C-alpha positions in Angstrom: 115.0 69.4 103.0 117.8 66.6 102.1 117.3 63.1 103.7 120.2 60.1 104.6 119.5 56.1 104.3 119.8 56.3 108.4 116.1 58.3 108.3 117.7 61.7 109.4 116.6 64.9 107.6 118.6 67.7 106.9 117.2 71.5 106.8 119.4 74.7 105.7 118.9 77.7 108.0 121.1 80.4 107.0 124.8 79.1 107.6 123.4 76.3 109.8 122.3 72.8 109.0 119.4 71.6 111.0 119.2 67.6 111.7 116.0 65.4 113.2 114.8 62.1 112.1 111.9 61.5 109.7 108.1 60.8 110.3 108.9 57.2 109.2 111.5 56.5 111.7 109.7 58.2 114.5 107.0 55.5 113.7 109.4 52.9 113.6 110.7 53.6 116.7 107.1 53.7 118.8 106.7 55.9 121.6 109.9 58.0 122.3 110.4 58.1 126.3 114.0 59.9 126.2 116.5 61.4 124.0 119.8 62.0 124.8 121.5 65.3 123.3 124.9 66.3 122.4 126.5 69.3 124.1 126.8 72.1 121.7 130.5 73.3 120.7 130.7 69.3 119.9 132.8 68.4 116.6 131.7 65.7 115.1 133.1 63.5 112.2 130.3 61.6 109.7 129.4 58.4 111.4 129.6 59.7 115.1 127.3 59.1 117.4 125.4 61.8 118.3 122.1 61.6 119.9 120.4 58.8 122.1 116.7 57.9 121.7 114.9 55.4 123.8 111.5 54.1 122.8 109.1 51.8 124.7 110.5 49.4 121.7 114.2 50.2 121.8 117.4 52.6 121.8 118.7 53.9 118.7 122.0 56.0 117.9 121.4 59.0 115.7 124.7 59.2 113.9 126.3 62.8 112.3 125.1 62.9 108.7 128.2 64.9 107.9 131.5 66.3 109.7 130.8 69.9 111.5 130.4 71.7 114.9 127.3 71.3 116.8 126.2 74.5 117.6 122.7 74.4 119.2 120.5 71.4 120.6 116.8 71.2 121.0 116.7 71.6 124.9 112.7 71.5 124.6 113.3 67.2 123.9 114.8 66.7 127.4 111.3 67.5 128.8 108.8 66.6 126.1 110.8 63.4 124.3 107.5 62.4 122.8 107.7 65.6 120.5 110.1 63.3 118.2 106.5 61.5 117.9 104.2 64.5 117.4 106.2 66.7 115.2 109.5 64.8 114.0 110.0 67.1 110.9 109.4 70.3 112.9 109.9 71.3 116.4 111.5 67.8 117.0 114.7 68.6 115.7 117.6 67.2 117.6 120.6 69.7 116.9 121.7 72.6 114.5 125.7 72.2 112.8 127.8 74.8 111.5 129.0 72.9 108.1 132.8 74.2 106.3 131.0 73.4 102.9 127.5 73.4 102.5 127.5 72.1 99.3 128.1 68.3 101.0 124.4 68.2 101.1 124.2 67.6 97.6 124.7 63.8 98.1 121.6 63.6 100.2 118.4 62.3 98.8 115.5 64.7 97.6 111.9 64.2 99.5 110.9 62.3 96.3 113.8 59.7 96.5 113.5 59.6 100.2 110.0 58.6 99.6 111.1 56.2 96.7 113.8 54.6 99.2 111.1 53.8 102.2 108.7 52.7 99.5 
């Protein structure tokens, strides 16, 4: 997996990139009570607001880490937003994207680099 400074993780599955938030981010948010997901077939640019997460502490936006097209969203989060707290790097992924060039992921942090980043 690769990691962003915004505490997102990116995992390649075939020709798609799966995006979620890290356990560190989920812990900082507190208990997640609502997740607003994008529509499939949405084309996004790096930095676009893609997901809104509401927790008992705050509301946060998840930004697109790269340019691409959202091809699938995790519908389970509509009924079970707390899954973000229970399995942030597994079943609680937010969306899958199709990218023109997977090599853009080389610019993101490795797990060791991310762990150093969060201290």
